[in-house]
VEXVO-630322 format. One line per 3 residues: number of its first residue (from 1); their letters; for each residue x, y, z of N, C-alpha, C. Coordinates in steps of 0.001 Angstrom, whole numbers, m for minus. Example, Ala and Ser with C-alpha at 12.3 -4.5 7.8 and 13.67 -1.06 7.14 Angstrom:
# residues 2
1	as	13190/m5690/7800/12300/m4500/7800/13200/m3300/7800 | 12850/m2250/7080/13670/m1060/7140/12900/30/7870 .
This chain:
# residues 379
1	mkf	21918/46557/92156/22330/45181/92394/22016/44400/91429 | 22665/43604/91308/22682/42260/90839/23135/41377/90761 | 22797/39815/91008/23975/38467/91665/23837/37873/90866 .
4	dwt	22962/37841/89694/22853/36584/88469/23845/36873/87700 | 23994/36237/87328/25010/35582/85664/24485/36105/84405 | 25418/36480/83688/24689/36435/82793/24737/34973/81936 .
7	deq	24020/34940/80497/23632/34074/79914/25428/33207/79623 | 25844/34178/79018/27807/33796/78377/28262/33485/79443 | 28757/34449/81627/29194/33882/82061/29118/32633/82414 .
10	rar	27390/32278/82720/27270/30510/83426/28203/29523/81929 | 27408/30124/81143/27768/29536/79482/29424/29203/79820 | 30232/29799/80633/32069/30609/79956/32161/28832/81253 .
13	ydg	31155/29661/82580/31758/28688/83974/31690/27083/83703 | 30441/26491/83334/30054/25422/82804/31154/24983/81610 | 31635/25371/81055/32104/25077/80386/33512/24883/80090 .
16	tla	34517/25381/81447/35231/25557/81721/35577/24054/82947 | 34244/24336/83355/34239/22618/85131/34657/21706/83783 | 33498/21592/82904/33350/20600/82306/35008/20260/82053 .
19	avr	35689/21512/80682/36291/20139/80169/38123/20593/81420 | 37714/20852/81845/39080/20839/83634/38935/19544/83750 | 37667/18955/84262/37371/17296/84772/37701/16827/83698 .
22	eaf	37385/16823/81997/37701/15742/81179/38947/15905/80995 | 39971/16543/81038/41472/17200/81492/42273/16651/82567 | 42009/16360/83440/42806/16145/84717/41073/15664/86110 .
25	ppg	41208/14914/84996/40444/13633/85436/40958/13745/87693 | 40308/12820/88406/40333/12998/89277/41053/11547/89960 | 42586/11229/90420/43159/10519/90531/43472/10299/91289 .
28	apg	44392/9335/92008/44845/9174/93198/45933/10118/94070 | 45543/11259/95037/45848/12587/94925/47053/12496/96064 | 47982/11460/95607/49166/10554/96983/50228/11932/97223 .
31	vqe	50993/11993/97177/52007/12772/96618/52251/12864/95116 | 52072/14035/94754/51706/13932/93291/53095/14884/93030 | 53554/14849/91296/54266/14800/90761/54015/16337/90179 .
34	yys	55510/16809/90382/55176/18361/89272/54498/18409/87879 | 54298/19065/87315/53245/19330/86242/53954/19233/85270 | 53386/18951/84342/54352/18475/82816/53792/19337/81517 .
37	rkd	54826/19605/80935/54684/20855/79595/53452/20127/79172 | 53325/19050/79416/52451/18458/77849/50547/18538/79224 | 50727/19096/80729/49468/19471/81094/49502/21116/80850 .
40	wqr	50759/21557/81026/50407/23329/80776/50177/23490/79479 | 50544/23046/78207/49922/22989/76801/48626/22861/76535 | 47664/21861/77858/47035/21970/77606/46060/22630/78441 .
43	lge	46033/23019/79154/45816/25128/79997/45805/26142/78614 | 47019/25500/77776/46828/27017/76455/45816/26354/75987 | 45539/25736/75784/44722/25122/74509/42982/25768/75038 .
46	lgl	43176/25616/76712/41607/25581/77039/40995/27114/77340 | 42361/27888/77042/42272/29375/77109/42779/29662/78650 | 42979/29244/79442/43011/28815/81187/44222/30304/81475 .
49	lgl	45635/30314/80248/47181/30473/80864/47005/32405/80704 | 45829/32642/79962/45921/34277/79601/43948/35057/79387 | 43252/34602/80359/42285/34881/80552/42275/36283/79782 .
52	slp	43108/36433/80898/43274/38275/81239/44162/38871/80431 | 45028/38600/79857/45417/39096/78744/44952/39894/77518 | 45759/40727/76445/44743/41535/75429/44793/40394/74236 .
55	aay	43563/40159/73855/42777/39257/72834/44234/39211/72167 | 45145/40593/71371/45514/41010/70907/47701/40384/70750 | 47487/39888/71715/48908/38900/72160/47893/37175/72516 .
58	ggg	47300/36948/71718/46596/36007/71925/46077/35614/73457 | 45324/36552/74099/44572/36165/75209/43301/36072/75473 | 42846/35625/76113/40964/35982/76515/40935/37428/76412 .
61	glg	40964/38735/76863/40963/39897/77045/39946/40273/78362 | 39617/39091/79006/38205/39189/80300/39146/40312/81000 | 38100/40651/81684/38227/41262/83195/38151/40784/84366 .
64	ald	38583/41617/85124/38632/40344/87011/37488/39431/86839 | 36094/39925/87186/35582/39139/87346/35263/37862/86937 | 35019/38025/85045/35320/36602/84128/36074/35862/84674 .
67	tah	36625/36752/84886/38722/35596/84845/38330/35232/85801 | 38467/35713/86850/38078/34476/88641/36564/34081/88600 | 35912/34276/87669/34923/33316/86845/35546/31701/86836 .
70	ava	36253/32045/85873/37058/30725/85225/38244/30349/85822 | 39178/30521/86412/39663/30308/87745/38880/29781/88988 | 37819/29977/89247/37142/29556/90171/36605/28167/89513 .
73	alg	36508/27704/88348/35877/26726/87464/37313/26130/87275 | 38361/26429/87718/39947/25789/87250/39692/24661/88735 | 39974/25770/89754/39527/25618/91527/38547/24749/91957 .
76	rgc	37519/23679/90933/36815/23128/91534/37136/21740/90578 | 37210/22174/89366/37480/20841/88928/38638/19969/88599 | 40030/20335/89047/40890/20212/88610/41498/19865/90117 .
79	aet	41931/19000/90786/42180/19025/92110/43361/18666/92686 | 43940/19092/91417/45789/19264/91290/46442/20822/92284 | 45685/21731/92569/45119/22772/93054/46900/23119/93210 .
82	glv	48489/22602/92979/49182/23454/93266/49582/23910/91348 | 49001/22511/90693/48561/23747/88940/47677/24654/88692 | 47329/24734/89777/45956/25831/89575/46390/27263/90011 .
85	fgv	48013/27168/91001/48242/28045/91924/49666/28446/91198 | 49993/27439/89860/50825/27745/89468/50452/28948/88083 | 49207/27955/87350/48752/28588/86523/48508/30345/86922 .
88	sah	48049/30857/88022/47734/31393/88381/48922/32854/88636 | 49609/32261/89096/50977/32766/89341/51274/33433/88581 | 51476/32736/87323/51940/32970/85947/51403/34200/85335 .
91	lfa	50400/34079/85163/49012/34700/84933/49116/36302/85479 | 49253/36318/86691/48630/37834/87101/50136/37997/87830 | 50807/37637/88581/52146/38060/88962/52917/38311/87309 .
94	cgm	53278/37465/87307/53818/37748/85474/53159/38461/84132 | 52049/37734/83550/51515/37947/82645/51199/39505/82680 | 49952/39507/83754/49399/41408/83702/50607/42315/83872 .
97	pia	51660/41904/84894/52492/43320/84694/53413/43380/83294 | 53620/41775/83138/54477/42451/80748/52920/43329/80108 | 52086/42569/80124/50485/43241/79452/50265/45016/79569 .
100	dfg	50545/45268/80804/50172/46040/81439/51501/47371/81775 | 52813/46922/81939/53620/47982/81977/54966/47431/80479 | 54643/46209/79989/56272/45735/79274/55878/47057/77500 .
103	tee	57344/46725/77462/56540/47348/75946/56481/46497/74681 | 56254/46791/73676/55918/46233/72718/56396/45138/72272 | 57746/45572/72405/58945/44095/72179/58487/43578/72831 .
106	vkr	58288/43497/73949/58844/42298/75128/56981/41993/75032 | 56178/42319/75014/54814/42305/74808/54845/40917/73865 | 54920/40985/72447/55049/40312/71056/55507/39817/71425 .
109	rfl	56710/39517/72335/58311/38390/71980/57744/37101/73221 | 57005/38157/74652/56706/36320/75784/55002/36727/75508 | 53937/37362/75428/52823/37041/75761/51791/35479/74855 .
112	pgm	52239/35979/73675/51075/34993/72901/52304/33437/73391 | 52722/33089/73853/53786/32460/74343/53278/31822/75998 | 52683/33016/76508/52310/32633/77515/50839/32428/77791 .
115	agg	50204/32562/77053/48923/32762/76391/48722/31826/75763 | 49471/30696/75422/49136/29583/74566/50024/28248/75031 | 50748/28789/76489/51033/27498/76576/52692/27051/76823 .
118	eli	53142/27570/75514/54638/27834/75266/56005/27778/76052 | 55289/28504/77163/55825/29282/78249/55370/29580/78892 | 56581/29248/80582/56011/29385/81585/56731/30042/82478 .
121	agn	55687/30947/82998/56859/32700/83804/56815/32227/85466 | 57799/32275/85283/57809/32277/87400/57949/34139/87859 | 57720/34214/89198/57361/35285/89434/58529/35491/90595 .
124	ait	59669/36444/90727/60452/36334/91129/60843/37932/91666 | 60288/37427/93428/60114/38663/94034/60419/38796/94958 | 60282/37460/96361/60488/37452/97511/62388/37130/97488 .
127	esg	62987/37514/98645/64162/37321/98883/64572/36955/100739 | 65581/36607/100796/65474/35643/102072/64848/36792/103388 | 65735/37872/103047/65766/38779/104045/64188/40027/103751 .
130	ags	63588/39696/102102/62411/40157/101913/61063/39774/101554 | 60531/40048/102348/59309/38696/102216/57754/39567/102133 | 56947/39739/103834/56203/40720/103237/56703/42531/102939 .
133	dvs	58361/42832/103447/58512/44276/103292/59603/43613/101711 | 58907/43864/100893/59699/44068/99534/60438/45580/98851 | 60686/46182/99964/61301/47468/99675/62390/47790/99379 .
136	kls	62713/46996/100315/64298/46149/100130/65147/45515/100194 | 65196/45666/98734/65189/44206/97829/67010/44436/97862 | 67983/43176/98172/69292/43044/98064/69370/42605/96436 .
139	vta	68799/42164/95763/69523/42256/94655/69268/43401/93806 | 70370/44197/93363/70190/44704/92314/70543/45107/91240 | 70436/46178/90802/70670/46184/88564/71437/47651/88653 .
142	erv	72003/47661/87906/73179/48522/87714/73128/49020/86178 | 72913/50344/86249/72578/50749/84919/74109/50248/84203 | 74000/49677/82779/75289/50330/81923/74683/50228/80717 .
145	tgg	75415/50731/79511/75356/51036/78381/73787/49962/77631 | 72868/50536/77406/71746/50060/76701/71201/48768/77339 | 71475/49121/78633/70744/48400/79639/70855/48180/80969 .
148	wvl	71042/47254/81738/71180/46865/83288/71595/45478/84006 | 72656/45630/85066/72940/44425/85182/72717/43450/86676 | 71885/43111/86327/71062/41948/88042/72117/41678/88678 .
151	nge	72116/41757/89409/73236/40507/90930/72369/40310/92003 | 72022/38930/92456/71887/38559/93582/70795/37420/93076 | 70129/36956/94500/69225/35795/94602/68152/35996/94630 .
154	ksf	66841/35085/94503/65625/35429/94470/65479/33962/95442 | 64544/33878/96358/64714/32585/97451/63560/31954/97200 | 62241/32336/96844/60981/31368/96757/60004/31921/95204 .
157	vsn	60947/31408/93714/60261/31569/93051/59009/30766/92396 | 58052/31036/92735/56718/30036/92318/57304/29818/90723 | 56935/28330/90097/57185/28131/88608/58592/27699/88138 .
160	gpa	59466/28756/89946/60829/29444/88996/62225/27928/88436 | 61660/26787/88777/62924/25628/88510/61882/25473/86642 | 60737/25772/86782/60237/25059/85435/60100/26014/83764 .
163	adv	60527/27809/85148/59772/28849/83847/60775/28754/82596 | 60879/29473/82055/61312/30329/80641/61389/31367/80974 | 60780/32028/81820/60824/34011/81880/61065/33882/83443 .
166	yvt	61404/35027/83610/61003/35584/84698/60485/36651/84605 | 59586/37529/85885/59211/38655/85778/59988/39144/87148 | 60630/39686/87639/61539/40222/89200/61590/41755/89219 .
169	yat	62150/41794/90263/62583/42981/90324/63698/43657/91583 | 64387/44545/91426/65646/44971/92007/65553/45716/92146 | 66521/46229/93162/66738/47599/93660/67763/48587/92869 .
172	tda	67276/49772/91936/68124/50002/91030/68870/51536/91811 | 68140/52296/92902/68804/53057/93405/68062/52926/94832 | 69728/53040/95622/68790/52357/97183/67890/54110/97889 .
175	kag	68726/55379/97870/68280/56329/98361/66975/56446/97422 | 66350/56582/96802/65105/56549/96553/63867/56630/97016 | 63945/56038/97757/62867/55997/98821/61433/55039/97789 .
178	pfa	60980/55484/97843/59298/54443/97703/59731/54328/95712 | 60763/55046/95248/61103/54406/93938/62266/53875/94225 | 62435/53070/94803/64369/52384/94840/63837/51408/93902 .
181	ttg	62896/50706/93838/62883/49422/92340/62373/50099/90777 | 62941/48455/90344/62755/48521/88922/62561/47149/89188 | 61128/47066/87944/60578/45959/87572/61435/45239/86071 .
184	fvv	61869/43985/85876/62284/43723/84647/61374/42482/84030 | 61654/42287/82997/61699/40361/81935/63178/39743/81846 | 63041/38904/82531/64344/38417/82433/64485/36474/81789 .
187	dra	64631/36529/80828/64739/35685/79493/65581/34451/80292 | 64887/33084/80710/65564/32128/81363/66698/31854/80695 | 67408/32200/79252/68372/31681/78923/69925/32545/78737 .
190	sag	69209/33957/79466/69494/35142/79470/71455/34661/80216 | 72068/34595/79901/74007/34423/80888/73614/35208/81407 | 74195/34263/83003/74132/34514/84144/72774/34713/85505 .
193	vga	72207/34024/84382/70725/32899/85256/70822/31810/85711 | 70755/31526/86757/70273/30154/87052/69819/29646/88131 | 68516/28665/88107/67626/28583/88370/67885/27122/89518 .
196	gep	67753/26811/91047/67474/26255/91776/67189/24809/91894 | 67279/23776/92300/66085/22776/92211/64806/23107/93135 | 64125/22331/92364/62721/22702/93449/62808/22321/94829 .
199	fek	61853/23019/96355/62139/23080/97267/61273/22195/97780 | 60981/21099/98697/60460/20527/99580/59124/21036/100205 | 58501/20872/99196/56841/22144/100150/55908/20634/101218 .
202	mgl	54954/21564/101872/53887/20706/102476/52390/20463/101573 | 53139/21263/100496/51439/21927/99932/52065/22687/98527 | 50595/22377/98017/50887/22757/96508/52142/22233/95563 .
205	rqc	52151/21176/95833/52975/19795/95591/53420/19845/93507 | 52516/20171/93130/52626/19878/91934/53179/21948/91433 | 53273/22751/92084/53708/23424/91264/55420/23733/91688 .
208	pag	56361/23743/90772/57518/23421/91986/58271/24986/91970 | 58560/25118/92968/58901/26120/93615/60971/25919/94101 | 61173/27286/93562/62605/27337/94035/63900/28179/93596 .
211	svr	64906/29009/93850/65804/29971/94098/66211/30517/92211 | 66021/31553/91963/66915/32050/91122/68110/33353/91307 | 68795/32301/90837/69759/33630/90684/70760/33837/89841 .
214	fdd	70694/35650/89821/71569/36662/88882/73031/36520/89073 | 73457/36421/88211/75240/36524/88137/75475/37406/87188 | 75262/39086/87297/75907/39707/85941/75120/39630/85142 .
217	cfv	74111/39880/85098/72810/39048/84276/72329/40709/83130 | 72650/41249/81914/72364/41897/81786/71287/41717/80884 | 70398/42919/80959/69027/42815/80811/69092/44169/79638 .
220	pda	68075/43984/78654/68597/45524/77909/66919/45910/77937 | 67602/47530/77831/66165/48434/77858/65221/48130/77851 | 64990/47220/76754/63130/47158/76565/62482/46555/77577 .
223	qvl	63894/45391/78234/62197/44395/79228/62856/44604/80260 | 62787/46761/80196/62263/46566/82006/60760/47343/81404 | 60333/46643/82924/58659/46948/83426/58125/48478/83173 .
226	gap	57799/49606/82836/57726/50843/83127/58335/51625/82681 | 59127/52849/83947/60236/53452/83511/60948/52897/84819 | 62281/53252/85864/62818/53016/86109/62134/53554/87606 .
229	gqg	62259/52769/88413/61629/53497/90049/60334/53007/89763 | 59434/52741/89135/57826/52236/88971/58030/50839/89666 | 59209/50301/89735/58816/48638/90129/57983/48671/91647 .
232	gvi	58012/49194/92606/56621/49494/93933/55727/49345/92963 | 55092/50233/91948/53975/50345/91607/53454/49566/90847 | 54389/48683/89935/54116/47536/88955/53941/46607/90042 .
235	fqh	54129/46478/91111/54734/44751/91671/53242/45230/92407 | 52668/46290/92518/51350/46439/93559/49973/46553/92894 | 50434/46596/91508/49994/46514/90631/49123/44467/90714 .
238	smg	49956/44003/90180/50669/42835/90207/49612/41940/91407 | 49816/42316/92253/49207/41844/93938/47826/41975/93657 | 47033/43545/93436/45634/43194/92273/45305/42391/91676 .
241	wer	46011/41979/91124/45046/41078/90193/45915/39656/90961 | 46719/39460/91552/46783/38325/92348/46251/37998/93509 | 45582/38669/95026/45090/38716/95703/43357/38301/95277 .
244	acl	42941/38607/94322/41763/39268/93909/40993/37668/93207 | 42167/37849/91745/41678/36532/90951/42281/35048/90782 | 43510/34976/91910/45059/33437/91961/43400/33302/93567 .
247	fag	42537/33858/93873/42275/33055/94856/40798/33189/95349 | 40207/32943/93820/39637/32268/92728/39656/30683/93072 | 40625/30338/92635/40620/29216/92526/40246/28705/94473 .
250	yvg	41043/29110/94656/40702/28628/96211/39152/28934/96532 | 37687/29170/96543/37148/29498/95914/36707/28477/95506 | 36997/27405/94641/36709/26337/93325/37130/25486/94174 .
253	lad	38567/25783/95142/38936/24196/96177/37199/23926/96982 | 37137/24969/97669/36536/25122/98269/34763/24704/97625 | 34589/24961/96519/33480/24446/96415/32972/22840/96865 .
256	rvl	34930/22398/95439/34922/21208/95551/35023/20097/96936 | 35336/20296/97814/35623/19857/98997/34198/19717/99679 | 33162/21072/99492/31812/20991/99889/31363/19743/99608 .
259	eqc	31291/19802/98517/31032/18125/97871/31156/17225/98096 | 32263/17085/98387/32815/15718/99275/32007/15582/100164 | 32305/16333/100984/31480/16672/102144/30369/15846/102887 .
262	vah	29403/17367/102125/27866/16764/101407/27867/15291/101305 | 28353/14329/100264/28374/13486/99876/28768/12671/100538 | 29483/12489/101846/30676/11665/102979/29265/11467/103428 .
265	ake	28356/12567/104234/28073/12992/105155/26217/12243/105132 | 26645/12125/103681/25109/11348/103365/25087/9910/103156 | 26562/9683/102801/26647/7894/103069/27072/7149/103868 .
268	rrq	28171/8086/105338/28201/7891/105977/27784/7026/107142 | 27901/6218/107561/26763/5561/108977/27745/5406/110353 | 26790/6003/111017/26923/5988/112767/26267/5672/113421 .
271	sgr	25632/4547/114312/24703/4124/115281/23544/4418/114614 | 23528/4058/113054/22083/3310/112458/21909/4701/111748 | 22476/5574/111641/22030/6593/110639/22689/7487/110377 .
274	pig	22627/7840/108662/23852/8408/108229/24435/9885/109330 | 26000/9897/109089/26136/11365/110241/25742/12483/109791 | 25424/12485/108824/25036/13951/108160/23636/14727/109068 .
277	kfq	22715/13407/109872/21782/14070/111387/22425/14463/112278 | 23596/14262/112393/23981/14207/113608/24286/16233/113523 | 24054/16995/114322/23813/18142/113945/25831/18338/114398 .
280	avs	26033/18278/115174/28087/17412/114745/28685/18264/113378 | 27857/17726/112418/28026/16947/111043/27682/18346/110652 | 26381/18245/110082/25611/19785/109735/25540/20633/109724 .
283	hri	25968/21167/110950/26385/22652/111771/27720/22756/110940 | 28725/21841/111288/30207/22567/110428/30329/22506/108923 | 28738/21526/108166/28847/21633/106605/28288/22838/106539 .
286	aem	26805/23284/107592/26779/24599/106688/27710/25795/107856 | 28852/25935/108563/29507/26726/108807/30747/26960/107495 | 31177/25241/107038/31159/26074/105490/30799/26443/104549 .
289	klr	29383/26373/104671/28897/26661/103577/28668/28466/103558 | 29041/28790/104301/28734/30073/105044/29835/30613/104479 | 31053/30178/104878/32607/30939/104723/32984/30924/103410 .
292	tes	32464/29972/102475/32982/30019/101089/31716/30935/100514 | 30725/30852/100673/29750/32311/100213/30406/33311/100649 | 30293/33886/101660/30555/34859/102270/32354/35646/101794 .
295	arl	33188/34557/100955/34494/35085/100394/34188/34794/99341 | 33112/34144/98617/32801/34018/96988/32569/35734/96808 | 31631/36251/97924/30824/37302/97378/31869/38524/97559 .
298	lly	32855/38804/98174/34048/39486/98876/34639/39720/97770 | 35228/38269/97464/36030/38106/95761/35469/39153/94676 | 34381/38852/94542/33663/39278/93401/33137/40792/93795 .
301	rac	33012/41365/94585/33043/42686/95131/34571/43313/94957 | 35794/43104/95103/36776/43493/94757/36982/43042/93315 | 36736/41925/92186/36603/41919/90863/36023/43669/90244 .
304	wem	34597/43022/90811/33926/44610/90576/34396/46377/90518 | 35393/45785/91448/35939/47138/91720/36863/47663/90688 | 37949/46259/90808/38562/46222/90032/38113/47084/88778 .
307	drg	37726/45954/88261/36713/46477/86423/36210/47772/86414 | 35741/48854/87336/35436/49811/87084/35851/50733/87381 | 37153/50319/88210/38829/51216/87836/38552/51996/89000 .
310	gpa	37690/51444/90276/37785/52817/91451/38706/52196/91906 | 38696/53065/93831/39826/52592/94651/39927/50959/95452 | 40374/50040/94902/40656/48640/95444/40720/47894/96948 .
313	tma	41904/49148/97168/42917/48174/97569/41560/47645/99092 | 41103/48004/99467/40113/47943/100862/39302/46335/100286 | 38660/46623/98990/38287/44857/98950/39408/44360/98298 .
316	ial	40562/44290/97960/41037/43130/97887/41825/42508/98897 | 41725/43884/99606/42098/43240/101128/41717/42311/102081 | 39934/42714/101772/39133/42174/102725/38619/40118/101297 .
319	skl	38933/40449/100973/38886/39302/99813/40082/38314/100416 | 41058/38623/100204/41906/37538/100172/42219/37179/101792 | 41483/37950/102685/41477/38018/103968/40506/36669/104349 .
322	avs	38974/36828/104182/37923/35902/103730/38186/34666/102728 | 38529/34868/102006/39434/33177/100976/40060/32469/102242 | 41284/33167/102342/42093/32416/102261/41979/31760/104027 .
325	egv	41712/32266/105404/41527/32369/106390/40137/31197/106127 | 38694/31166/105149/38245/30557/105285/38434/28759/105298 | 39059/29431/104103/39605/27969/103276/40365/27261/104231 .
328	lts	41110/27681/104667/42090/27267/105660/40947/26276/106896 | 40501/27025/107166/39320/26905/108334/38231/25305/108166 | 37665/25692/106463/36965/24430/105891/37856/23474/105669 .
331	mld	38632/23544/105079/39898/21899/104919/39869/21575/106064 | 40732/22174/107496/40184/21548/109166/39214/20541/108902 | 37718/21716/108935/36532/21209/109057/36432/20160/108375 .
334	avr	37255/19698/107041/36841/18590/106305/37661/17428/106778 | 38795/17745/107258/38973/16443/107839/38653/16208/109043 | 38093/17197/109675/36995/15935/111171/35886/15175/110379 .
337	ifg	35566/15606/109321/34057/15535/108454/34585/14221/108267 | 35701/13923/107618/36003/12472/107030/36477/11729/108399 | 36778/12450/109103/37349/11374/110051/38390/10521/109581 .
340	grg	39195/9025/110273/39933/8887/110079/40610/8601/107929 | 39844/8697/107803/39286/8532/105960/39734/10197/105666 | 39775/11010/106357/40508/12868/106234/42048/12659/106331 .
343	yqq	42387/11238/107245/43560/11752/107068/44560/11204/106073 | 43967/10179/105575/44223/9007/104603/44491/10721/103620 | 45176/9261/102385/45604/9968/100815/44537/9834/100149 .
346	adg	43398/8470/99882/42916/8192/98524/41897/9422/98498 | 41003/10113/99448/39942/10934/99116/40015/12426/98524 | 41517/13500/98937/42801/14308/98811/42233/15310/99818 .
349	iea	41688/13973/100825/40763/16234/101734/41990/16343/102842 | 43048/15473/102716/44738/16135/103739/45448/16973/102588 | 45215/16450/101418/46320/16900/100395/45510/18739/100117 .
352	alr	44466/18225/100597/43432/19941/100430/43976/21064/101762 | 43746/20167/102668/44503/20794/103921/45519/21427/103826 | 46609/20418/102678/47851/21356/103020/48441/22089/101838 .
355	dav	47910/22608/100700/47659/23201/99896/46571/24157/100335 | 45396/24348/101639/44905/25526/102160/45786/25992/102690 | 46898/25700/103267/47487/26070/104867/48587/27367/104248 .
358	pav	49204/27538/102768/49635/28635/102240/49407/29962/101668 | 47930/29716/101811/46928/30613/101590/46738/31754/102018 | 47416/31318/103215/47211/32422/104497/48610/33095/104656 .
361	lfs	49956/32988/103279/50773/32603/103977/51717/33730/102023 | 51145/33127/101070/51681/33907/99828/50603/35197/99364 | 50842/36461/99202/50784/37481/98573/49770/38386/99396 .
364	gts	50642/38143/100547/51210/39098/101337/49959/38515/102497 | 50397/37906/103639/50360/37035/104858/48602/37828/105246 | 48045/37141/106568/46780/37386/106932/47011/39118/107551 .
367	diq	48212/38721/107684/48329/39772/108677/48330/41544/108240 | 49500/40770/106646/49720/42266/106182/48232/42408/105618 | 47121/41459/104980/45531/41828/104802/45152/43170/105726 .
370	rel	45492/42644/106908/44605/42971/108142/45237/45090/108390 | 46557/44555/108649/47512/46101/108012/46300/47178/107074 | 46606/46629/105668/46192/46896/104683/44626/47587/105064 .
373	var	43552/46592/105858/42153/47346/105785/42497/48637/107141 | 43445/48071/108218/43364/49407/109174/43909/50673/108598 | 44668/50603/107657/45523/51868/107284/44094/52776/106356 .
376	elg	43181/51494/105849/42263/52295/104641/41414/53159/105497 | 40916/52215/106927/40210/52488/107874/40883/54312/108391 | 41768/54094/108322/42976/55435/109047/43595/55122/110259 .
379	l	43332/54006/110291/44102/53762/111550/45795/54169/111804 .
């Protein structure tokens, strides 16, 4: 068992971190605007939009562990966590299903642009009545000559208002049980596709999210992911990538805020000494470090399991649970350490807390992860 990084991994992490800090210098993190096309294209130039996509289509060809290292560097270097989240939703929930299950035509049409920053992808799965349970989708796809016709509405599509392409799932045979759904790749320009206005959200504000509606939208057979009825399997495959690698960005966020807390505890003085000399502060920071390192190791374990092709359900669920719950608790601690300044916008601490809250909700809630662990234990 080895815990050290190779020289190549260290160089990639350090290089990514430096490039991200140069491209996205910290500013006044108040009410942030949505990311721009220029921001997106810059990320494509840095190779961050195609890390795990095949090199044959413009991607980096990296495995899960090396991808997670790069995403962690992005999360540490970029204070706009909504942008980090948007990148991960684009790559893991959309790019990987296309790379692993798309037809050659679809791969060649979409993946180079997704990796290079010319295209933005949105993951259209959640519905008003289907969040944790995605086995009974109200969006339907009816078989017609040469393809399928989609009807219905998705309610919370990350990147949705800005996306050029959607990966979506629809019920194709309500009586087929676990084979009731099918995955599709839908061009935003297709007739019958309508994206709603961005929602106003508590956190992750740089990433626009909104509804997407399909009204008699024709999707050709070439844009079906896998085979009809494989939608559930394909979606869970994408969730494996998302629950492991997306949350590396939150490990990077935890690293960045921990650095801020240590610096603040050394600088801020009360009763004639730095507040870091008070155990109430230093022990709180020590607990933040413990949570971050524990989550990091579980995340690396999950990615290692994915790379070796072994069963990874338990490892991924534990990783997602540890990262999301840990980062939320640590961001609350950071607000307490900064005190009144933590409630203000100037240092970005309150923004980090707002960005951490949805981590326990999306990609399967914390309770869903606990249920997955319980099932793996045979309960």
